[in-house]
N, C-alpha and C positions, 0 to 999 in steps of 0.2 A: 527556451527557458533552461533546460538542463542538457549538458553535454559531457559525455565520458569519452576520454581519449586514451586508449591503450592502458586501461586501468588494471592493476594487479593487486590482489589482496588474498589473505588466507589466515591460517592458524598455525602457529609454530613454524615447522619446516614445510608445511603443506600449503601450496598455492591452490586456492579454490577458484579464484578468478584469474584468468591467465592472459590478460591483455585485451579486454573488451572495449569496444567503442560503440556508442549509440547516442541518439539525440531525441529529445522530447520537446515539442513546441507547446506554447501556452494553449490551454483549453483542450488538449488531446487526452484520450484514454489510450495508453500504450500498455500492452501486455507482454510479459516475458514468460515463455513456456519452456519446459524442459523436464528431463527425468529427475528422479530423486538424486541428490548429490551433484547435480550439474553446475551449481553455483548461483542459483536464483536468489535464495535468501541472503547469501553473502553479498551479492550485488547491492541489494537494498540496504543492508547494514553498513556497507562501505560508503554509500551515498550519505547516510545519516550520521556517519562518524563513529558508529558502535564498533565496527571493525576498521582498523587503520588502513588507508591506501598506501601500498608499498611502492608503487610506480604509476606514472601516468597522471592525468589531470581530470578533475571534476569541476565543471564550471556551472554556476547557478546565476542566471541573468548576467553573464559575462564576468562574474567574480569567481576566482578560484577558491574552492572551499575544502579541498582534500586534506588540508592541514589544520582545519578548525576543529574545536571540540564540539561534541554533540549539542550542547546547549546553545552554542553560537549558531549552529546550523538550523536549529529549531527557531531561533529568533529571526532567521532570514526567511522563514515561511515554509520549512520542510517538516512534515510530521509523518511518523511511521506507525502503522497498526501492525504489531509484530505477529508472527506465527504463534498460535497458542493463546492469543488475546492479551494475557498478562494484565488484566484489570487488577484493581486493589480489592481483594476479596472481603476484607473486613470493613471497608467503607461502603456507605450506601450508594445507590445509583447517582443520586444528586451530588454526593461528595466526590465521586469519581469524575463527574462532569466538571465540578469546580476545580479539580486538579488539572484537567485539560486546559483550563483558562488561567492557570497559575501565573503566567507571565503578563497577563493583560490587566489594565487598569480601568477600562471603559465599562463601568458597572452596568449602565443602562443597556449597552449593546450585548453584554454577556447574558443578561436576562432574556433579551430577544433571541439570542442564539440557543439558549436552553429551550425556549418555546419552539424554536425551529426543529431541533433534534427530536423533541417530543412529538412533533407533527410527523416527522419521518418514521419514528418508531413509537407508536402510541402505547405499546406494551411497557415501554420504559417509564412513561408518565404514570402508568398504573403502579409501577414498582419503584417509584422514586425514593421511597424511604426504606427499601429492602436492601440488605447487604448484597454486594455484588457476587460474593461466593455462593449464594443460594440460588442464583439464576440458572436457567438451563444453558446449554452450550450455545444455542442460537441467540438467546438473549444476551449472553456475555459478548458474543461477536458484535451485536448491535451496540452494546455499551462501549466496547473498545473503539468502534468506528465513531460513535458520537463523541467520546472523550477527545479523539483526535480532531474532530471538526470544531470543538470548542477552542482550539488554538488558532482557528481561522487560517488554515494552511493555504499557501499558493500551490504547493505540490504535496499531494497525499500519496504515501507509499503504502500499499496494501499487500501483506504477505499471507497468501493462502487463506483468504476469507471464508472459503467454503469448507475447509477441513473439518471433518467429523460431523457435518450437519446433515439433517434430513433434506431430501430433494425439494420439498415445498419451501423450507427456510432458505435453501440455496437460491432458489428462483427469486425470492423476496429480496435477498441481499444484493443480488446482481441488478435487480430493478432499481434499488436505492442507489447503488454506485452510479448507474447511468443518470439517475435523477440529480444527484449531487453535482455531477459534471455539467449537466445541461442548465440547471437552475443557478449555479454559482460560478460557472466557468472555472471550476476547480480542476486543475491538471492532475491526472491520476496515473500512477505507474503501478500496474497490477501484476503481481507474481502469483501464478495459479497453476495447479496441476490439472484442474478441470479445464482443459484447453478449449473445448467446444464452447462452454459458457463464456469464458474469457474473450474468445475471438468474436463471439456474437455481439458483444457490447463495445469492443475496442475499435479504434480507428486504424491503428497499425500494430504490428507485433514483431517480436524478435524471438528466435529459437536459440537457446544456449545448450551446448553440448561440451562436456568436459572443460568447463570454465571459459569457453570461447563462443562467440556468436557465429552460428553456422548458417543462418538464414534470416532474412528480414523481408518485409513487404506489407501491403495493406492487409487488414484482417480478412477481407474476403478472399484475397489471393492465397493466403495461408490456409484458409478453410478448404480451398479447392486443390491445394498442393497434395499430390499423391503420397509423398514421403511423410508429410505432416499427418495426413489421414491415417496412414499405416502405423506411425510411431506413437501418435498422441490422441487420435480421435477414435481409435478402435474400428476403423472402416477397412 
């Protein structure tokens, strides 16, 4: 579904992504792990067009998208849940969900999808008329994910979904990520500093260091890799 070939991107004179190549097949959960500043978030933002690709190719379903604007990439089925959630704080939960479906016209299916995300996150159903900015951090993460799901993405990009959350909420979030993948066959590219949790639910993983892919393999092989254990799993 997604293929990056020698992709470079960055900010000003700084290259944060220094020629990475990776592939994601339909229906997979792929995780990208690495230290702070390694280029994880920049990789996601380059795929979604928020950060411009300076060199290399990004292909989605065999179509090159590296030169497309972000809205055109969203229309092709790519949706990102950014680090820090970035919900609309002065809009209600329901209004945030409506914004996720902004490009859609299928009113009946939109209603069904709202019911679906409320089934995933019942607390949001209870808070549907509450302003997003008044929700807890965990509830805001649930809302950000739900808003992205309302776009019916083929490829869901998740940037640090566990950041700043309590362990019980983190466990719930990762269970829902796995459920979304299994129930809807939604392909998921997960950037996460909680490497253990991410690898527990992923099919495959990549390790990024200083803007370059240093290691790849099945999630299980990475969990058992002594270098990964030492650097990212605290073993």
